[in-house]
N, C-alpha and C positions, 0 to 999 in steps of 0.2 A: 471606397471598397477596393481591395486589391484584386479580386477576381472579376471576370467578365460578367456583364449583365446576364442574369438568368431569371426569367419571369415565369411564375406559375400562374396559369389561367385555369380557374376552376369552372368546369362545366360551361364551355363557350356555347352561346345560344345560336339557334339555327339562322337567324338573320343578322348575325354580328361577325361574319367572317372577316369584315373589314378591320376589326381589331387585331386579328391574327396577321393579316397582310401588313398592317402598320408595324406591328412588332417585328415582323420579318425584315422590314426595311431598316429598322434600327440596328440590326446585326445582333440583337440579343438572342440567346438560346431560349426557345419556347418550350415550356413543359405544360402539357395539357393533362389536368387531373379530372378524370370522369370515367364513366362506364365505357368500355371499349367500343360499344356500338355507336358512339357519337360520330356523326359524319365528318365533323371538323377535326377529329383526331389526326387526320392526315397532314394538317398544318404543323404538327408538333415535331420538334427535334427529338424530344423525349416524351414518352407517355407514362403517366403514373396511373395505372388502372385502379378504379375504385368501384364499389358496388353502387347500385342506383342511389343517387343522392336524395331525391325526394323520398324514397323508401326509407333511407337511413334517418332522415329528419323526422319522418312520421313515427318511426319505431324507437327513437331515442338513442341511436347509435352514432351520434355525431362525434363523441370523444374518440371513437376508433378511427374515424376519418382524420381527425386532427393529429393523432399519433402517427398515422401513416405519413402524413405530410411532414411532420417534425422529423421523423426518421429519415425521410428523403433529404431534407435540408441538412441534416448532420453529415450526410455523405456528399451532397452536391449543393452547396450553399446558394440560397435564393437571394435575389436583390429586390424583388417586388412580388406582390400577390395581387391579382386582379380577378374580379368576378362581376357579372352583370345581373345576376338574379338577387333580388332583395333579401330572400331568406338566407343567402350565403354570407351576407355582410357581417353579422356578429362573429362567424367563424373566421372571416378574413381579419377582423379587428383583433381577435385573440391571437391569431398567428402573427400579426404585425407586432403586437406587444411582446410576445414571447421571443420572436426572432430579431427584434430591434429594427423593424422596417417602417417606412413611412406609409401614410394612408389612413384608413379607418382605424379607430380604436374600437374596443369591444362596445363601449358606451355609444359611440356614434353609429356603429353598425346596428345596435339594438334600436336606437331612436329612428334610424332610417328604414327599419324593416318592420317595426311593430307600431301600428297606427294608434293604439291606445297610449303607449309610452310616448309617442311623438306628440300627440295632442296635449298630454300633460306637460311636456317640456315647452311647447309653444305657449300654453297658458302661463306657465311660470315666467317666461321671458316677455310676456305681454304682446306677442305677435298676433295680428288679426287673423281670426279663423272662425268657423261656425261654432255654435254651441253644440255640445256633445255629451255623451254619457256612456260608461261601460254598460254592456247589455248582457247580463248573465241569463236572462230569461225573458219571455214575452211580456210578462207583467211590467217589468222595468221599462221596456220599450214603449208600451202603451202609455205609461205615466209620462215618459219624456215627450212623446208625441203630443199629448194633451197640453203640455207646458209650452211647447214652441210652435205648435200648429203644423198642419200638413202642407206639403209632403215632407217626409223625412228620408234619410239615406241609411240603410243597414248594410254593414260590411264586416267580413272577418278581419280582425286586427292584424293577423299574421300572414296574410296572403297578398298577392299582387295580380296584375293583368286583369283587374276588375272581376276576379273570381267571386261568384255569389254576392256581388254588390247589387243592391236593389234600390230603386227609387219607389217608395211606398206612398200612395196618395190617399189611402183611407184605412181605417182600422180593420176592415175585413181581410186585407191582404198582408197585414203586419206579421201575424203569427207564422205564416208560411215563409216569409222573408227571413225572419229571425232563425227559424229552424234550418233553412237552407244555409245560412251563414255559419251556424254552429256546426253543421255537418261538414262544411268545407274547411273550417278552421282546423289547424293542426293541434291547437291547444284549447279548444272550446273558448276562444277569446274573440268576442264580438263587440262592436260599438254601434251606436245609433247617433246620427248627426242631423242637425238642422240642414235643410236643403238650401243650397246657394243658387240663386237665380243669376242670370247674366252670362256673357260669353266666357269661355275658358281659354287660358293661355298656358304655355309652359316656358320656363326660363332655363335656357341651357347655359350653364356657367362652369367655370373652373376655379377652384380655390387653392391657393398656394400660401402656406404659412399664415392662414387666417384671412387673407385678402381675397374677396370674392370678385371675380371679373365676369361680367355677362358677355357671352359671345353672340347669342341670338335669342330672340323671343319668337315663339311659335304660336300661331293661331290654330286652335283645335276645333274639329268637328266632332261632336259627341252624338251617339245615336245607336243604331242597331236594334236587335230584338229586345235587349234588356234596357235600352235607353242610356247606357253608361259607357259603351265601348268607344275607344278613341279611334275613329275611322279615318277622318280626313285631317290633313295638316297643311299649313302654309307658312313658309319663312321667306321674308320677314312678316310678322303679324301686322294686320292693319290696325294700328293704334296711334292716336294722337301722341305727340311727344310727351305731354304732361302725364297721360295715363301710362305710357310705357315706363317713364321714370318711377311712377308710384308702384307699378307691378314689379319692376326690378328691385326696388328698395325692400318691399315686403318679402320677396323671395330671398334676398341676401340675409335679412334678419332671421328668417326661418332656418336657413342652412346653418348659420352660426349657432342658433339656439339648439340645433341637433348635435353640436360639437364637431362638425365636419370641418377640419382645418386644412386638409390636403387631399385633393381629388376632384372628380367631376360631380355635378349635381344637376338634376332634372326636377324642377319644382313646379308643380301644377297650381295655378291660381285662377280663381273666378273673380271677374271684375263686376262686383255687385253695385247696386245703387248707393251703397254706403262705402264704396271703395273696394280695393283688392282684399281678398280673403284667401288663405292658404287651403287648398284641397289636400295636398300632401307633398312631402319632401322625399325625393328618391336620391339616395347617395350613390348615383351611377349615371352613366350616359343614357339618354332616352332611347326607348326601343322603337321598333318598326321603322328602321332606317333613318331616324332623326340625324344620326351622325353624317350620313351621305348628304342629306339636305343641307345641313350646316356647312359642310365643306364646299358644296357647290356654290352656295350663296356668299359665304364669307372668306373662303380659302383656309379656314382654320380646321385642322385635323384634331378633333377632340381626343381621339385615342393617343395620338402622339403627345398632345399636351398632358394627358393623364400619365403616360409613361415618363415624361420629363419631370413632372411634379413628384412622382414616387421615387425618382432617382436624385432628387435635390437640385435639378436643373431648372432654369427659368423657361417656362413654356412660351411658345410663340402664340400670342393671343391678340394680334392686331387685325381685327376683322375689316374686310373691305366689302361694301355692298356692291354686288355685281350681278344682280338679277333676282329671280323669284323661283323657289322650288315649291311644288304642289304635289301632295300625296292623296291618292284615293285607294281605299281598301275594299275588297270584295268579301262579303260575309253572308250572302243569302243562300248560296247553293246548299241543298239538302238531298239526301238519297244516296244510292249506290253510284259512284263515279264511273261512267263509261269511258270518257275521254276528256282531255284538257287540250284545247286548241288555242294557239296564239295567232291571231290574224295579222294581216299586213297593213299597217297604217300608211297614210299618205307620206310623201317625202317631207312635208312640212312638219308633221307630227314626229316622224323618226328623228329629225334634227333636234327635237326638244326632249327626246327620250333620255332619261337618266337611269331608270331601273325598272325592271319587271321581275317579280318573283312569285311563283305559285307554290303553295305548300301542300297541295293535294295531288293525287295521281290516280290512275285507273285502278279500280278495285277498292278504294277507300269507301268507308261507310260514314256518311255525314249526317249527324242529327243537328237540330237547331243550335246555332252558336250560342254559347253562354259566357265566354270570356275571350280576352284578347289573344290567348294562346291558340285559339281555334280559327284564326283568320284564314280565309281561303286563298287570297292572293293580294298582292300589293303592286301598285305602279307609282312611279314618281316621274314628274316632268320638270324641266328647267328651261326658263326663257328670260330674256332681258325685260320683257313686258309681263306684268302680272296676268292680264287677261289671256295672253297667248299661252302662258304656263297652265292656267286653269283649263282652257280649251284642249290643250294637248293631253293633260292628265285624264280628262274625261274621255277623250278619244282612245287613249291607251287602255283604259279600263273596259271600254266597250269592245275592244278586240280580244279580251280574254274570255273564252267560252268554256264553262265547266258543264259538261252534259251529264245528266244523272237520270236514273230510273228510281221509282219509289222503293223504299226499304220495306222489308216485311214489317207488319204492324208491331210485332213484339220488340224489334230492334228500334223502330221509330219512337216508341214510348220511352 
């Protein structure tokens, strides 16, 4: 392209400022497209103000957003479009096709953002995954649960961050789970799945011209009030070589089945007694500071690799194992936040500190956490020895104190 790189970042997420810092280091002009109240808009060389994006998607006003971006491109040609939220990927794909840019197509964006469409594509490609069914009503869910046995997983097909995802262990709780998923879905699109037992992992990969390169495999800790939140993480995952190879292979098959040929992928896998099974494919970099952990452990900057792929350059994907990164998330605080205090860890812990981030402040009203977007705080530690990294992460988490008082009963409900 004859013009200098100009990258459009649609709605940068609160924990992903590293993507904008990486873009700044490339020398590209950064255009942030979002509502002006986004705290990360300050990283932009140019701001493209948009109405609330979730509101626009819920109310069917996406075409207007697309036209605004196309009009901007006509005046200031873009070289790449990036977005970290799953629901934005079909929009990114349409823009790429219309503007002649690399990255997601509309089809790959749809398959990486809608779990019903994704499940169908994985079935068609013969990729190992749980049994599943579309769930338009509670009767369908009851019939499916009878056929596969308890527990089952109910989720909105068109949401992310574990919003309204439920592990249902008996018929008495199934109706409420389906109704909650239907209410959360933007298009009344819900699926029910066979529950996958076994540990969960995510495969962090970069795809260039259809070649999938695994950069890291992350061990995941799943839990929280809903039982499905991605709270803890560890890179590299504790996996025997044979199991790691199998996990990576299934993840690569799943990514290509979704049509993603250029860009990053964060693929979640359960290692069951019958082998690895796909939980879901995310056509983006993993959230909650996965990119920081990957870079600390391997030296690979996933956002720089993404930028290079989108601009037709060979990404630097030669990982070097140089330690362990461990993440702990705080999710339990409820009530009216009075203060947030960060204590002083020992010198040994401070040496292993990689990141501390708190997402709440005094005056916030916290009800019980229901999805990954409501995480209270995150800490990450890095050390050459795994046990030292685990100990440091737990000590860092213990030094984050969120003091609250009870909420009025009406708000707490």
